[in-house]
C-alpha positions in Angstrom: 102.3 92.8 78.1 104.9 95.7 77.3 104.2 98.7 79.2 103.6 101.8 77.8 107.0 103.7 78.3 108.6 100.4 76.8 106.5 101.2 73.6 108.0 104.7 73.4 111.3 103.4 74.0 111.0 101.2 71.0 109.4 104.0 69.1 112.4 106.1 69.7 114.6 103.3 68.6 113.1 103.0 65.6 113.4 106.9 64.7 117.2 106.9 65.2 117.3 103.8 63.4 115.6 105.0 60.4 116.9 108.7 60.5 120.3 107.3 60.6 119.6 104.8 57.8 118.3 107.6 55.4 120.9 109.8 56.3 123.6 107.6 55.5 122.2 106.7 51.9 121.7 110.3 51.5 125.6 111.3 52.0 126.8 108.1 50.2 126.9 109.1 46.6 130.2 110.5 45.3 132.2 108.2 47.8 134.5 105.7 47.5 132.7 102.1 46.7 133.9 99.0 48.5 133.0 96.3 45.7 129.5 98.1 44.8 128.5 99.3 48.1 129.3 103.0 49.3 131.8 102.4 52.0 129.9 104.9 54.2 126.8 103.0 54.1 129.4 100.4 55.4 131.0 102.4 58.0 127.3 103.3 59.3 126.7 99.7 59.7 129.7 98.9 61.6 129.1 102.0 64.2 125.8 100.4 64.9 126.9 96.7 65.1 129.5 97.8 67.9 127.1 99.3 70.0 125.0 96.6 69.7 127.7 94.3 70.8 128.8 96.3 73.6 125.3 96.6 74.8 124.7 93.1 75.3 128.2 93.1 77.3 126.8 96.3 79.3 123.4 94.5 80.0 124.4 91.1 80.9 127.4 92.6 83.1 125.1 95.7 84.7 128.0 97.7 83.9 128.5 101.3 81.9 132.0 101.5 82.9 132.9 100.9 79.0 130.3 103.3 77.4 132.2 106.6 76.5 135.2 104.0 75.8 133.6 102.1 73.2 132.1 105.3 71.8 135.6 107.2 71.5 136.8 103.6 70.2 134.3 103.7 67.6 135.4 106.9 66.4 139.0 105.9 66.1 138.3 102.7 64.5 136.4 104.3 62.0 138.3 107.5 60.8 141.5 104.8 60.4 139.6 102.3 58.6 138.2 105.3 56.3 141.9 107.0 55.8 143.3 103.9 55.1 141.2 102.8 52.1 141.0 106.4 50.7 142.3 106.8 47.4 144.2 110.3 47.9 145.4 111.6 51.2 145.6 115.1 50.9 146.2 117.6 53.5 142.7 118.0 54.5 142.4 114.1 55.0 145.5 114.3 57.1 144.3 117.1 59.2 140.9 115.5 59.8 142.2 112.1 60.8 144.7 113.8 63.1 141.9 116.1 65.1 139.6 112.8 65.5 142.1 110.8 66.5 143.5 113.4 69.3 140.0 114.6 70.4 138.7 110.9 70.7 142.1 109.7 72.5 141.5 112.9 75.0 137.8 112.5 75.5 138.0 108.7 75.6 140.2 108.2 78.1 139.4 111.2 80.4 135.6 109.8 80.3 136.8 106.0 81.2 139.1 107.1 84.3 136.7 109.5 85.2 134.2 106.8 85.8 136.7 104.4 87.0 137.7 106.5 89.7 134.2 107.2 90.7 132.8 104.1 90.4 129.5 105.1 88.5 127.8 107.0 85.6 124.8 109.1 86.8 123.6 109.2 83.6 123.0 105.0 83.9 121.6 105.0 87.1 118.0 104.7 86.4 118.1 102.9 83.0 121.2 100.3 83.0 118.7 97.5 84.3 116.4 98.4 81.9 116.7 96.6 78.3 115.0 98.8 76.0 116.1 101.9 78.0 119.6 100.9 77.8 119.7 99.7 74.3 118.1 103.1 72.9 121.0 105.0 74.8 123.4 102.5 72.9 121.5 103.6 69.8 121.7 106.9 70.4 125.6 106.9 71.1 125.7 105.1 67.5 123.5 107.9 66.1 125.7 110.8 67.8 128.7 109.2 66.3 127.4 108.9 62.8 126.4 112.3 62.7 129.5 114.1 64.3 131.8 112.4 62.2 129.9 112.4 58.7 131.6 115.7 57.7 135.5 114.1 58.1 133.8 111.0 56.9 133.1 112.2 53.9 136.0 114.5 53.0 138.2 111.4 53.6 136.1 109.1 51.2 135.2 111.9 48.3 135.8 111.0 45.1 136.4 114.7 44.7 139.7 116.4 46.6 140.7 119.9 46.6 142.9 122.3 48.0 142.8 123.5 51.6 142.2 127.1 51.0 141.5 129.9 53.8 138.1 128.2 55.0 140.1 125.1 56.0 142.4 126.9 58.1 139.4 128.7 59.7 138.1 125.4 60.3 141.5 124.3 62.3 141.4 127.4 64.0 137.8 126.9 65.5 138.3 123.6 66.2 141.6 124.3 68.1 139.5 126.6 70.2 136.8 124.2 70.7 139.7 121.9 72.0 141.6 123.7 74.2 138.0 125.2 76.3 136.8 121.5 76.6 140.1 120.2 77.8 140.9 123.1 80.1 137.2 123.1 81.5 137.5 119.7 82.3 141.3 120.4 84.0 139.2 122.9 85.8 136.8 120.8 86.9 139.1 117.9 88.0 141.5 119.9 90.1 138.4 121.7 91.7 136.9 118.2 92.8 140.3 117.1 93.9 140.5 119.0 96.9 138.9 118.0 99.8 137.2 121.1 100.8 135.1 121.3 97.5 133.7 118.1 98.3 130.6 119.7 98.9 130.8 123.0 96.9 130.0 123.7 93.2 132.3 125.1 90.7 132.2 128.6 89.7 135.7 129.6 88.9 137.7 129.7 85.5 135.8 129.0 82.8 133.1 127.8 85.0 132.4 131.3 86.0 131.5 132.4 82.5 129.2 129.4 81.3 127.8 126.5 83.6 128.7 123.8 80.9 132.1 125.2 79.5 133.2 121.8 78.4 130.0 121.5 76.3 130.8 124.9 74.8 134.2 123.5 73.9 133.0 120.4 72.1 130.2 122.0 69.9 132.7 124.5 68.9 135.0 122.0 67.8 132.7 119.9 65.8 131.9 123.1 64.0 135.7 123.5 63.4 135.4 119.8 61.5 132.5 121.0 59.8 134.2 124.0 58.3 137.2 122.1 57.3 134.8 119.7 55.2 132.6 121.7 54.1 134.6 122.6 50.2 134.1 119.2 49.6 130.4 118.4 50.3 128.2 118.2 47.2 124.2 117.5 46.9 122.9 115.7 49.9 125.8 115.9 51.6 125.4 119.1 52.8 123.2 117.4 55.1 126.2 116.5 57.3 126.7 120.1 58.2 124.1 119.2 60.9 126.9 117.5 62.8 127.6 120.3 65.4 123.6 121.5 65.8 122.9 117.5 66.6 126.0 117.6 69.0 124.5 120.7 70.6 120.9 119.4 70.9 122.0 116.2 72.3 124.2 117.8 74.9 121.7 120.7 75.6 118.4 118.9 75.7 118.9 115.0 75.9 122.0 113.2 77.7 124.2 116.1 79.0 122.9 119.5 80.4 119.5 117.9 81.9 120.8 115.4 83.9 123.6 117.6 85.2 121.4 120.3 85.9 118.8 118.1 87.8 121.8 116.2 89.9 123.0 120.0 90.6 119.4 121.2 91.7 119.3 118.3 93.8 122.4 118.9 95.7 122.6 122.8 95.9 118.7 123.7 95.1 118.4 125.3 98.6 122.0 126.9 98.5 121.8 130.7 98.1 124.8 130.9 96.5 124.3 128.5 93.5 120.8 130.1 92.9 122.4 133.2 92.5 124.9 131.5 90.0 122.5 129.5 87.6 120.6 133.0 87.9 123.6 135.1 86.6 125.5 132.2 84.9 124.5 131.4 81.1 124.2 127.4 80.3 126.3 127.6 77.1 126.6 131.3 75.4 129.2 133.5 77.3 128.4 136.7 78.8 130.1 138.5 76.5 127.6 137.0 73.5 124.4 137.9 75.6 122.7 141.3 74.2 121.7 143.1 76.8 118.8 144.5 76.5 
């Protein structure tokens, strides 16, 4: 008999697939077709198929080593394929192609080598032996890839092209800002953790003095940049793809990122007065300078 928690995750899984299916249908008009099928529908199917294949590998080998790497490689393969089949490779398409590739290579390699060095991923400690929960997580990654890449994918595959304009260049600057925040924050934490004297300490310097999760802030900002670059090409229901950075924010802040890290940090330093002062005075995502003082 299937337990209630299994039924719950089956329900979540059904919701992910249903939302992703209708989202794909709504954003697919006015894009290049492969045969008689809009290419975005095909790419969406490939995104989830890749996650299912590697889920089997992950479950059978009881390993989470390749989770983030598979996600990044899916981004890379999809954006390359879309770029290659696009009829007109305008400047917007080349910019989106380049920034998605650069981001995916950087983040994927960073996360892969981090887990190889650490030997495990805290996110999977309680789920990698659970078929339903693990399958849910791999499908959630598929949804993350689909929603995140959708503005860029539409721009590359759109039958309508136009010049970048000022908005496009603003988007590039926003993406660059987010990308720099993310890589600098990751580098600062990596250097902090590499020092033996910091083995039992929490990081509260550099960008980490401004917010508790600056790398996630950078991630959210850079996807806003991608959405801004893509905005002029969108028509009709394709504007739903502008949910991309909002979806990334919800995923990181409410589901897969912040909650897990905050819980782990609380278990490690919850009785440390300095840490309690840090979390009290340091915002989670939005820097102090943006907070409205009462």
